[in-house]
N, C-alpha and C positions, 0 to 999 in steps of 0.2 A: 394711653392717656384717658383718664376719667373725666367726664363732663357732667355737671349737675346743675339743673335749673329748678326753681320753685317760685311760687307767687311772692310778691314783695311782702305781703302780710298774710298770716294765717291766724284767724281767731277761732279757737276751738273750745268746746265744752257746753254744758247746759246754760242756756240763756245767751249764748254768743250772738244769736239772732238780734238781740236788743242793741247790739253795737253798730248795726248796719247804717243807721242815719249818720253817725259821726264819721264813719269811714267814707260814706258817699260825699259828705260835706267837704271833705279834704280834696275831692277830685272833680266836682262838677256842680252844676246848678239845676239841671233837669235830666231825669233818668228815664230811659226806656226799660220797663220791666218785661222780661220774656219769661212766660210761664205757661200753664195749661189750665183747663177748666176744672181739673181736680183740685189744684191748689187754690183756685178762685172759690170753688164751692166750700172748701174747708175754712175759708176766711183768711188764709195766709197771705194772699195777695193784698187784701184790704189792710191787714196788719202791717205789711211791708210799706204800703203807701203812707200809713199813719206815722210809722217810725221815721220816714223820710221827711214828712211835713214838719215834724217836731224840730228838725234841723234846717228848715227852710228850703228843702229840696222838693220841687214839683215833679210829677211823673206822668208818663203815658204808659199804656198797658197793651201788650200783645199776648194773647192766650191761644194762638192758633196752632201750637204744637200738640198734635194729636197722636203721634206715633214716633218711630225712629226719625231723626232729623233729615229733612230733605232740602234740596235747593229752592223749592217753592216757599217753604217756611222762612228760609234765609232772606229771600227776595221780599216777601211780604213784610217781615219785621224791619228790614233795612229801609224800605220805603216809608214805613211809619216813623222810624227814627229821624229820617231826613225831613219829613213833613212836620213833625213836632219840634224839630231843631233841638234834639237831645244831645247832650255832650258826655253822657256816660251810659253804660248799660248794666243792668242787674239781671241775673238769671236765678230763678227760683223754681226748683223741681229736680227731676232726675237728670240723667246724662243727656237726654234728648234736648231739654231746655238749655242746659249749659253749653252743649256743642253748637246749638243754633246761635247762641249769644256770642260764642267765640268767633264764628264766621262773620257775624254782623259787626263786631268790634273792629276787625281788620278791614272790612270792606267800607266802613264808614270813612276811612282816611286813605284807602288805597283803591285803585280802579280795578275793573274787570269782574269776571264771574268766579265764584269760589273755587270751581274746578280748575281754574288756571293755576292755582297754587299747589295742586297735587304733584307729588314727586319732586318738589323743589323747582319745578319749571319756572315759577314766578315767586319771588321773595317779597314780602311786605317791606317796602322801602321807607314808608312813613310809620311812625309809632301808632298803634291802635288807640282808640279811645279807651278810657279806663273801663274795666269789667270786674264787677264784684259777683262772684259765684257763690250761690247758697244751695247746697245739695239737700234734698229731702229724702234720699235713700242712701243706704250704706252699701255702695256697690261700685259704681263706675270710677270713682276717684277723679273724675274729669275736672273737678275744682282745682286740681293741683297738677295738671298735665298741659303740655304744649301741643296737644293733638286734638283734632276734631274729625269726626267721621260723618260725612254728609252724603246722602243718597242722591245720585244723579237720576232724576225721574225720567229722563229720555232714554238712557242706556241701561237702567236698572243695575248700576254699579255703585257700591258703597265706596266713596272716595275717602281714603285715609290721608289726611293732610297733617303734616307735622312741621312746625317752625316756631322759633321763639316768640313771635308776635301773638301766637294763640294762647300763651300762658295767661290765665286770669291775673289781674292786678292784686286782688284780694280774694281769699277763700274764707268763708264764714261757715264753720261746721258745727251745727247745733244738733246733738242727738235727739233732742225733744221733737224736732221736725220729722224724724223718722218713725215716730210712734204710730202714725196714721197708716204706715205701709201695711197692706194686707199680707197674709201669710205667704201666698205664692210669690209676691214681689220681694218679700224679705228673703225667701229661699233663693230665688234666682239671682238677685243682686248680691247676696252673700257669697254664693258660689262664684259669681263673676269676680268679686273682690279677691277671693281665694285664687282664682285663675290668674289674676294680675300679679299677685305676690309670687306664686309658683313660677310663672313664666319669666318674671323679672329675675328670679333667683337662678333658673336654669339657662337663661339666655346666654348666647355666646358673647353678648355685649355687657354682661353684668360686671360690676366693679365694686370695690369695698364699700363705697357710700350707699349704693343701691342694695347691697347684701344686708346691711344693717337694718334698713327699712323693710326689706322683703321678709327677713326672718321674724322681725317683731310683728309684722302684719299677719304672717302665717300663724304665729302663736296666738294672737288675739282672736283671729277668725275661727280657728279650730276650737278654741276654748269657749267661744260664746255664740256661734251661729245657731246651734240647735236650741239654746236657751232663748234667744231672741225670736226664733221661729215658733217655739212652743208657747211663749208668753210675750206678746208684743209690748206689754206694759212693763217688762223687766228693764228698767232704765240703766242698770249696771251693764247688762248685756248689750243694750242699744248703744251705750256710750263706747264700749269696747269695739263694737262693730264699726261705728263711725270713725274711730281712730284707726282701726285696721284698714278700712277702705281708703282713708286719706293717705296712710303710709304706703299702701300698695300702689296707689296712684302715682305718688312721687317716685316710687321704685321703678315702675314700668315705664314712666315717662322718660327716665334717664337710662334705662337698660334695654328698653324695647320689649315688646311682646313677641310671641313665637307662633307656632303652628296653630294653636287653638284659635287665636284671633284671626289669623290669615284665612282659616276655613270658616270662621263664624260670619264674617261680613257678607259673603255671597248668599248665605242662608237668609240673613236678614233682608238683603236687597231683593231677592227673588221671591221669598215666601213670607216676608213680613213677620218673621219671628223676632221678638224683642232681643236686643243684644245680650242681656243677662241670661236669658233662657238658652239662647243658642250656644253661648260659651259653656254653660253648665252641661248641656247635652253632649258636648264634644270633649270636655276635659278628661273624663276617665279613660276613654279609648286612646286619646292622644298621649296620655301619660304612659299607658301600656306600650304604645308604639315607641316612645322615647326612652323608656326605663333603662335599658341596658347601656345607654349612652350618657346617663347622668345619675348613676347609682349613688355616688357619694352625696350629691345634693338632695336627691329624693329621700335619702336616709334621714336627713335632718327633719324633713316634713313628717316622716313616719314616726319620729320620736316625739313630735308634738301630739300626734294622735294617740300614741301609746308609750308612756314613759318606760315601760318594761323593755322597749326596744333598745334602750341604752346598753343592754347586756348582749345584744345580738350583733351580728355582722352587718355591714352596710348593705349588702345584698338583701338580707332578710328584712332590714328596716325599710329599704326602698320598696319592697313588696308590700309591707304593711301600709306604706303611704298610698300606693295605688289602690289596694283593696279597701282602705279606709275612705278614700274619696268616692269610690263606687257605693260603699255602704251609706255614706253621707247623702249622696244624691237619692238613694232609695228612701232614706228616712225623711228627706225633705220633699218627697213626691215630685221629683223632677221627671218630666216625661221624656221619652226618646222622640225622635223626629216623627216617627209613625204615630205615636201617641198624641203628638201635637195636632195631628190631622192633615199632614202633608201627603198629597196623593203620590203613590209610589211611581206611577208611570211618568208623571210630571217631574218627579225628583230624578228619576233615571235619565230623562231627556235633558236635564239641566246639568248633569255631572261634568261634562266637558267644559262648559262655561264656568261653573263654580271652581273647578280645579285650576283653570287658566287664570281666573280673577284672583284666586287665593295666592298663587305664585307671584302674580304681578304686584301684589301689595307689598312684597318684600319681607313680610313677617316670617314666613316659613324658613327663610334662610338664616334666621337667628336661632332656630331650634337645635338642640343638641344632636338630633338625628335629622338631617335635611332630606325631605322626601322628594321623590320624583313625582311627576304629574300623575302617573298611573297609581302610585301609592296613595296619593290624596284622594283619587276617585274611589279606591277600595276602602279607605277610611270612612268616606262619606257613606258608602253602602253599609259598613259595619255599624255606624252610628245611627242609621235609619231605624234599625230594629234592635238596638243595643239592649242587653239585659244586665242591669246593674247588680243583680243578685248572683250572677254566675262568674266564676273566675275563668276568664277566657285568655286566649293567646292571640294577640293582634299582630298580624303580618310577621 
């Protein structure tokens, strides 16, 4: 049986941001805006407040999100929401801001600590307050998923929490907001979006509805990521990337992610590597590891990278997919884990915990080739000093 969930409303395209006041006015009277200092400095938080005021909506602002979302940010923002008596929440920024807002939205009407909801141990019994998500990067797709990933600052575990109440009420996707993304962020979030599309397509839980979105997202991202990276003012490429990231988000939210994401979260929790970068660092090696078990599906990706592959066998087209992803990471200057600056001794000492946490997340079980703990540890070692320019054989 297939299951598909999405926001109640999706407003997409250039100047979609201008609709936020009207969407908010349908859902509340006072908003908590969850954002960061970058968006504040660019003037986007101020513009958002002005758009709300035009529709009679007052607002309070929390800009304490400085990194990957943590339970501390959630608690701080929730306290402000209660103090200011806000009845809706708006997130403006990358996935960290959106994920923080998702947690705040359900805790505003449900009791407990956000970690209580991990693994379905606790289900939000009361409807969350309305949440309008406004992404400023083309990557996470969080504006259209029922997932949040929050770091437990006590245990250094990234808590992957999935349930219907986490789905934003409204997603406003305006590619003009992504123009300010610097090249490294454009690269990492773009490969992150590609990993969402690919993993949704090869997931054991994929179904026809998610396949349509995943295929479209792969085509858009493959065809436009390098252009958006080379010229951040290329609005056509930015628009295509925003749409691709949105479609990839809807695809993986309903088909689930796989091994890349399972391995990515512990890297972020322990070594504070942003989610987009850690996914990008892992994607090529994990695709090599999985290739023989999803040849036909990877072949479709290979044909987006190289239309000439239409005349080749699926095995050959799948190989083009893997090698093209490696080449893409090279061209986008994606570092490996060593190049990011992670100390090798500390990395080695963390392998057991990372592999254990990766398996506990459940995502690796969706992979076409389900790894053992020892294989995950070896994949981490391979990714530490991975060379995107060499055709290698992984495990």
